N, C-alpha and C positions, 0 to 999 in steps of 0.2 A: 504494500500500500504506500503510495506517495502522497504527501500532504500538500504539496504545492497546488495552489488553486482551490483547495478544500476549505470549508468553513470549520473552524476549530474553536472549541470552548476551553478556556482555562479557568477552573475554579481556584479561588485564592490568588488571582492574578495581581492583586495589589501588594502581595507579600514579597518576601526576599527572593526565593527561587522562582516563584510564579511570575514576578515582573520581568526577570531576566528571560524566562522561557517565552513569555508573550512577545517580547521584543525579538527574540530569535525566530519565532514563527512568522512574524511580520516580514523579517528579512528573507525568510525562505519562500515568501510569496503566498502565504496563507491569508485567508480572511479570518481575522482573530476577533473573537468575542470574549470579553473578560467578565467573569461573574464575581462581583465584589459584595461584601456585606453591606446591607443598607445602613445608612446613617443620615441624620438630618442635615448635615453639612454637605452632603453629596461629595464626600472626600474619597479619593481614589487610591489612597495609600501611595506606594512608591511609583505608581503610574503617573501621579501628578508631576513628577520630575522628568518623566520619560520624553525624549525628543520624538518618540513615535506614538504618543498618546492619541494624536489626531487620526492615526491609522488603525485604532483599536475601538471596536464597538463595546461600550460599557453597559452592563446589565446589573442592576442592584437587586439584592434579595438576601436570603438567609439559607445557608446550606442545610440547616435543620428543618427547613420548610419545603415539603415536597412540591407544593404548588409553584413556588418561585423557581425551584430547580428545574422542573419539567418545562416551565415556560421559557427559561433561558436556553434550554437544549433543543428547542424546536428548530429544525432545519440544519442541525449540526451533523457533520460527517464523523468527527472524532472529538473526544473530550480528554483533557488532562486534568485529573482530579488532585489538586494540591491543597484545597481548603481544609484546615485542621487547626486544632489547638496544639501547640508544639512545646510549650515550656514545661520541662520535667518538674521543677520545684513547685509550680502552681498546681500540678496534678495531685500533689499531696494535700493541697488546700481544698480543692474542689474536684474530686474524682468524677462526680456526676456530670460536670460540664464536659469532660472528655468523652464520656459515654455518649452524650447527646450529640456532640459535634463530630467526633471522629468515627463513631460506629453508625449512628442514625444518619449522619450526613453522607457517609459512603453508601449506605443503603439507598438513599434518595437518588444519588447519581446512578447507581447500578440499575435500579428499577426504572428510572426515566430512560436510561440507555436501552434497556430491554424493550420497553413499550414503543420507543421511537425508532428503534432499529439502527442505533449507532454502529458504524463500521469498525471503530476502534476505540477502546477505552484504556487509558493508562492511569492506574491507581498508584498513588505515592505511598510507599512504605517508609521504613527507617531502619538503620542498623541497630537501633535500640531494641528491636524485637528479639535479637539474639542474646541479649544480656551479656554477662561476662563470658568471654570466649573460653570454651572447653578445649579448643584446639585452634591453631592458626596456620595459614590464613583461613578465615571463615568462609566456607562454601554455603550455597543456598540451602543445602540439606542439614545445616547445623540446627540442633534443637532450638526451639523458640522458648524464651524464658521471660515471663512478665515481672520484671524487677521494679517496676513502678506502675502506677495507674495509667500513665501515658503509654508505656510500652504495651500494657495489657489492652488498651483501647485500639492500638494499631495492629496488634496480633488479631484481635477480633475483626477489625476492618479488613485485613488481608484475607482471613478465612472466609468472610462473607463474600468478598470479591471472587475468590476462587470457586466458591459454591455456585455463583452465577455463571461462571464459565462451564463448570461441569454439569450443572442442572439445566441450563437454558442455552448453552452454546454461545454465550456472550463473548465476543472477540476481545479479550482484555489481556493486558500485561501488568504485572506488579513490578514497578521500578523501585528498587531498594537502595537509595543513596546512603553512603556512609557520611561522616560529618562534613557538611558543606559549609564553606566560608567565602567571604568576599564582600564587595561593596553592598550596602543596604541590609546587612545582616542584623537580626534582632539584638537588642541590648541584653537579652537574656543569655546569649551565647558567650562562650569563654573568650573567643578572639576579640570581639568588640569590647568586652569587659576589660581586657588587658590593654588594648590600644587606646581606648578613650581615657582610662585612668592615667596612662603614661602621658598622653598629649595634653591632658588638663594640668599637668605639672606635679602630680602627686609623686612623692618620694617613696611611699609605702603602698604597693599594689596589692589589694585584697583579693584573694582567690579562695576557692574551695580546696578539695584534695588535689595534690600536684603529682601524685604517683600514677594515676590511671593513664592509659594510652589511648589515642584516637587515630583513626585513619582519615586524613583531611583531604578534601577535594575542592578545587576552585569552582565557583558557581557557574562560570561559562562552560566548563568541562562537563558539569552535571547536566546543564541544559542540553548540551550536545548529546549526552547519553539518553536523555528522555526522548529527544527527536529520533534518534537512531532506533530505539526500541519500538517506538510507535510505528515506524515504517518497516519493521522487520516481521514478516509473517511467521518466521521460526520462533519468535519470542512469545507468541500468543499462547496463553495457558501456563505461563511460567512466571516465577518470581526471579528477578535478575538483579544482582548486586551492581552498583556503580561505585567503584572503590579504587584506591591507588595501589593497593597491596603493599602498603608501608604503614608504619605507626610511629608516633612520637608521644612522649609523656607530656602532660600539661606543664610540668615544671620546665622541661626542655623547650617546649613551645614558647613559654613566657620568656625564656632566655634568648631565643631566636628573635622574638619581637623586640626585646630590649636592645639587642645588637643592631637590628635594622633601623631603630629610631635613634640610637645613640644616647639613650636615656641613662640617667644616674638614679637608680631606684633599687628597691629590694622587694621581694615577694613574701607575703605572709598569708598563712591560712586563717580564715575567719570562720568561727564555729557555725554561724548562721548559714554559710554557703555549703556546708557539708551535707551530703545526702544521708538519709536514715541508714542505720546498719542493715546490711542485706540488700540494699537498693542500689548502691554504687556499682556501676559497670566498670570493672577494673581494666579490661583490655578489649580493644576492638581493632581488628585488622582484616579487611575483607579480601576475598579471592575474586579477581575480576576476569578469570578465565572464560566464564560463560559469555559475558557481554562482548568480550574480545572476539571469541569464536563466532558468535552470532552476527555481529555488526562491524567488527574491526575497530571498535572504540578503544581508546587508551587515553590516559590523562594528557592534557596539552600543556600543563603548567607544573613545574617543580614546586615544592612547598615554598621555597624562598622567593621564587618569581611571583607566585600568587599572593603571598603575604606582602611583598613590596607594593603590588598594585593596590592591595587593601589598605595599607598604611597611607599611601598617597591619597586615596579617596577620603579617608578620615581627616587628613590634614587640611582639607577644604573647610574653611570656617563655617560655611553654610551647612555642610553635612554634620559637623560636630555640634552645631546648635540643636540638632534633632535628638541628641543623646543627653542623659543625665548621669555622668560617671560617678558622681558622689553617692548615688542611690543604688542599693542592691535590687535589681529587677527580678522579682520572683517569677 
């Protein structure tokens, strides 16, 4: 399936990955429709800053509302479902919000796709579904471990999606990106947390656990992986990792960002930022053999290259104004 010239819906298109993906799809010649959460200000998230926003049809609604979802999907050939609650710490505060958004929201997209005959559905998973690695690199058949209410909701969403493929023949792919970073990332994530504290002049950078490792992928590379999986008939009915097949500890990552910024600072662990006992994912490193064999995808940026671009974006004063580095974003 080729997406050029097709009408494509991106749910969560105002978010971090979603906005980059929407722009990439416009560049590929797609007719892009963005499904954004309704708000009284008619605010379009990161698409407000996009140079391509005039080329994107915006549709407001709520992913938890079937009526608005199916309305947005009329006339669509393919859908990329990225709308979700993503913050792990907040999932300890409000687990029910994750059930309603991530599970019911995914059901709404799947059922609307089934009723309307969508030709391709890409559901967004997360490496958090694997929990702490039992072996590395993590292949797609690694056991799923719900170590937080967030990961539990995403496991449930993945399984619901796969049931729609097996039960109804819905042509879907589950894209499973490992830790994505880059311009526009949420303040809840560790890389913006480190960069914004450093650039605000803080000499003491507050973090959570620094021992866990993560597999980090630049956002434009992840968007490319989504596009390739959507166009790959061989990926239908599969969950597929998007990963670098490398890992770095949070502590070493912080040190690398310190080096890139030339900062004079130290890193400290703050109790409030630690996950509950048993919930911390200690190690993530994904195997990208499957996506490579199916689509030829491989990371386009080294970690240093991607972080350099990310730091430069945050150095823009207008971008930094959008963040509150002095506050721990749950």
